[in-house]
C-alpha positions in Angstrom: 137.2 -90.4 101.3 134.2 -88.4 102.7 136.0 -85.0 102.1 136.9 -86.1 98.6 133.3 -87.1 97.8 131.9 -83.8 99.1 134.4 -81.9 97.0 133.5 -83.9 93.9 129.7 -83.4 94.5 130.3 -79.7 95.0 132.3 -79.5 91.8 129.6 -81.5 90.0 126.8 -79.1 90.8 127.4 -76.7 87.9 127.3 -79.7 85.6 124.0 -80.8 87.0 122.7 -77.2 86.6 123.8 -77.2 82.9 122.4 -80.7 82.4 119.0 -79.7 83.8 119.0 -76.5 81.6 120.0 -78.5 78.5 117.4 -81.2 79.1 114.8 -78.6 79.8 115.4 -76.8 76.5 115.3 -80.0 74.4 112.1 -81.2 76.2 110.6 -77.8 75.6 111.3 -78.1 71.9 109.7 -81.5 71.9 106.7 -80.2 73.8 106.2 -77.4 71.2 106.0 -80.0 68.4 103.7 -82.2 70.5 101.4 -79.2 71.2 101.3 -78.3 67.5 100.3 -81.9 66.7 97.5 -81.9 69.3 96.2 -78.6 68.0 96.3 -79.7 64.4 94.2 -82.7 65.4 91.8 -80.6 67.5 91.6 -77.9 64.7 90.7 -80.6 62.2 88.0 -82.0 64.5 86.7 -78.5 65.0 86.4 -77.8 61.3 84.8 -81.2 60.7 82.2 -80.7 63.4 81.2 -77.4 61.8 80.4 -78.8 58.4 76.7 -78.1 57.8 74.3 -80.1 55.6 71.2 -78.3 54.3 68.0 -80.2 53.4 65.6 -77.9 51.4 61.9 -78.7 51.8 59.1 -78.8 49.2 56.5 -76.0 49.6 55.2 -74.9 53.0 55.0 -77.9 55.2 52.7 -77.9 58.2 54.2 -78.1 61.7 53.5 -81.9 62.0 55.3 -82.9 58.8 58.3 -80.6 59.6 58.6 -82.1 63.1 58.4 -85.6 61.7 61.2 -84.9 59.2 63.3 -83.3 61.9 62.7 -86.3 64.1 63.8 -88.6 61.3 67.1 -86.7 60.8 67.7 -86.4 64.5 67.4 -90.2 65.0 70.3 -90.8 62.5 73.7 -91.7 64.1 75.4 -89.0 62.0 73.5 -86.0 63.3 75.3 -83.9 65.9 72.9 -80.8 66.0 69.8 -79.8 64.0 67.7 -76.7 63.5 64.7 -75.6 61.4 65.3 -72.6 59.2 62.3 -70.7 57.8 62.2 -68.7 54.6 62.8 -65.5 56.4 65.7 -66.9 58.4 67.2 -68.3 55.2 67.0 -64.8 53.6 68.9 -63.3 56.5 71.6 -66.1 56.3 71.9 -65.5 52.6 72.4 -61.7 53.1 75.1 -62.4 55.7 76.9 -64.8 53.4 76.4 -63.1 50.1 75.9 -59.4 51.2 73.1 -59.0 48.6 69.5 -58.0 49.0 67.1 -59.0 46.2 64.1 -57.1 47.7 64.4 -54.4 45.0 64.3 -57.0 42.2 62.0 -59.7 43.6 58.7 -59.3 45.3 58.7 -62.7 47.0 61.3 -64.7 48.9 62.5 -67.5 46.5 64.3 -69.4 49.3 62.6 -72.5 50.6 62.2 -73.6 54.2 65.0 -75.9 55.2 66.5 -78.1 57.9 70.2 -77.3 58.7 72.1 -79.9 60.6 75.7 -80.6 61.5 77.1 -84.1 61.4 79.6 -85.9 63.6 83.3 -85.7 62.5 83.6 -89.4 61.6 81.0 -88.9 58.9 82.7 -85.9 57.3 83.8 -88.0 54.3 82.6 -87.6 50.7 81.2 -91.1 50.5 79.4 -90.8 53.8 77.9 -87.4 52.8 76.9 -88.8 49.4 75.0 -91.6 51.1 73.3 -89.1 53.5 72.3 -87.0 50.6 70.8 -90.0 48.7 68.9 -91.1 51.8 67.3 -87.7 52.5 66.4 -87.0 48.8 64.2 -90.1 48.9 62.1 -88.4 51.6 58.8 -87.0 50.2 59.2 -83.5 51.6 62.9 -83.0 50.7 63.6 -81.3 47.4 67.4 -81.0 47.5 70.3 -81.7 49.9 73.5 -79.6 49.7 76.8 -79.6 51.6 80.2 -78.0 50.9 81.6 -80.9 48.8 84.8 -79.1 47.6 85.5 -77.9 51.2 85.2 -81.4 52.6 87.4 -82.9 49.9 90.2 -80.3 50.5 89.8 -80.4 54.3 90.4 -84.2 54.5 93.3 -84.0 52.0 95.0 -81.1 53.8 94.5 -82.7 57.2 96.2 -85.9 56.0 99.1 -83.9 54.6 99.5 -81.8 57.8 99.2 -84.9 60.0 101.9 -86.7 58.0 104.3 -83.8 58.2 103.8 -83.3 61.9 104.2 -87.0 62.6 107.5 -87.1 60.6 108.6 -84.0 62.5 107.8 -85.5 65.9 109.8 -88.7 65.0 112.8 -86.6 63.8 112.7 -84.2 66.8 112.3 -87.2 69.2 115.5 -88.7 67.8 117.4 -85.4 68.1 116.1 -84.9 71.6 117.3 -88.3 72.7 120.8 -87.7 71.2 121.0 -84.2 72.7 119.9 -85.3 76.2 122.3 -88.3 76.1 125.3 -86.0 75.1 124.3 -83.5 77.8 124.2 -86.1 80.5 127.5 -87.7 79.4 129.1 -84.3 79.7 127.7 -83.8 83.1 128.9 -87.2 84.2 132.4 -86.5 82.9 133.2 -84.3 85.9 132.3 -87.3 88.2 134.5 -89.9 86.5 137.3 -89.8 89.1 134.8 -90.1 92.0 133.2 -93.2 90.3 136.6 -94.8 89.7 137.9 -94.0 93.3 134.8 -95.6 94.8 135.4 -98.7 92.7 139.0 -98.9 93.7 138.2 -98.9 97.4 135.8 -101.8 97.0 132.4 -100.2 96.4 130.0 -102.4 94.4 128.6 -101.3 91.1 125.1 -100.9 92.5 126.4 -98.8 95.4 128.2 -96.5 93.1 125.4 -96.2 90.5 122.4 -95.8 92.8 122.9 -92.2 94.1 123.9 -91.0 90.6 120.9 -92.7 89.0 118.6 -91.2 91.7 120.0 -87.8 91.2 119.6 -88.2 87.4 115.9 -89.2 87.9 115.4 -86.1 90.1 117.1 -83.9 87.5 115.0 -85.4 84.7 111.8 -84.8 86.6 112.9 -81.2 87.3 113.7 -80.7 83.6 110.3 -82.1 82.6 108.4 -79.9 85.0 110.3 -76.8 83.9 109.8 -77.6 80.2 106.0 -78.2 80.9 105.8 -74.9 82.9 107.5 -73.0 80.1 105.3 -74.6 77.4 102.1 -73.8 79.5 103.2 -70.1 79.8 103.7 -69.9 76.0 100.3 -71.4 75.4 98.6 -68.9 77.7 100.4 -66.1 75.9 99.3 -67.4 72.5 95.7 -67.9 73.7 95.6 -64.3 74.7 96.8 -63.2 71.3 94.9 -65.8 69.1 91.2 -66.1 70.2 90.6 -69.3 68.2 93.1 -71.3 70.3 90.8 -71.2 73.3 88.1 -72.9 71.3 90.3 -76.0 70.5 92.0 -76.1 73.9 92.0 -79.6 75.4 93.2 -79.6 79.0 93.2 -83.5 79.2 95.5 -83.9 76.2 97.7 -81.0 77.4 98.1 -82.7 80.8 99.0 -86.0 79.1 101.7 -84.1 77.1 103.1 -82.6 80.2 103.3 -86.1 81.9 105.0 -87.5 78.8 107.6 -84.7 78.9 108.3 -85.5 82.6 108.5 -89.2 82.0 110.8 -88.8 79.0 113.0 -86.5 81.1 113.3 -89.1 83.9 113.7 -92.1 81.5 116.4 -90.6 79.2 118.5 -89.0 82.0 118.4 -92.3 84.0 119.4 -94.3 81.0 122.2 -91.9 80.0 123.6 -91.6 83.5 123.6 -95.4 84.1 125.3 -96.0 80.8 128.0 -93.4 81.6 128.6 -94.9 85.1 129.1 -98.4 83.6 131.4 -96.9 81.0 133.7 -95.3 83.5 133.6 -98.4 85.7 135.0 -100.4 82.8 137.7 -97.9 81.9 141.2 -98.1 83.2 142.4 -95.3 85.5 144.9 -94.0 82.9 142.1 -93.7 80.3 140.2 -91.2 82.5 142.8 -88.5 82.0 
């Protein structure tokens, strides 16, 4: 019996290798989709946190009044960062954005002093920005408040569409991954069907038969998850070297969580599929195994 078992295990190793390779590939595919979903969320947060509101001031305020107004805006829960922009600074910003210089046409700088501030991402909504504008325009020294209204509207709309598409894609890919892994494990277990039946015929209990196979499946699943995570991390590093913006939205914590999920899924699905296959072959008659 010992020789027979050793021979069966030796014969099953190629199947285990193919099972690990197959599970690694499908987990890698799921990891790619998960990474895209994480990046889409982080990219949306990045764009939202860079939305700037500009409060234009009336006349030339003295330093005390300007500081008081900046303190008022800074105290608001929606303010993420704030800066005072003088007329000359505003002129430089205008020339950078519009690539135009009016010095040959106008003798004086027509731009007012202003306070530029960025708001927290949860306030980047048209209704929230409208309320912020109404509040600031009631201040004595504020003449006008502007923000990229069209951009904010399109940004929120596009983020919802992208989020919905990625969520549907994750659900679809997850179902496909489970089916593919289950089929891969069942094929790997097919080579061990006679070993399972032989052990049952000599009086081995169901738990005794299933335990080593389930343990091996969990090890294979963990290996597959680790290999898929390593391959995904390598791809991410390569892409970050090519696309500079990816480093800005990189989130190591979420990426680690994604890797842990891939490893957990590898263990869980391979264990479930292996245990189900073992029970299936234990219930089958010997003639049905051929």
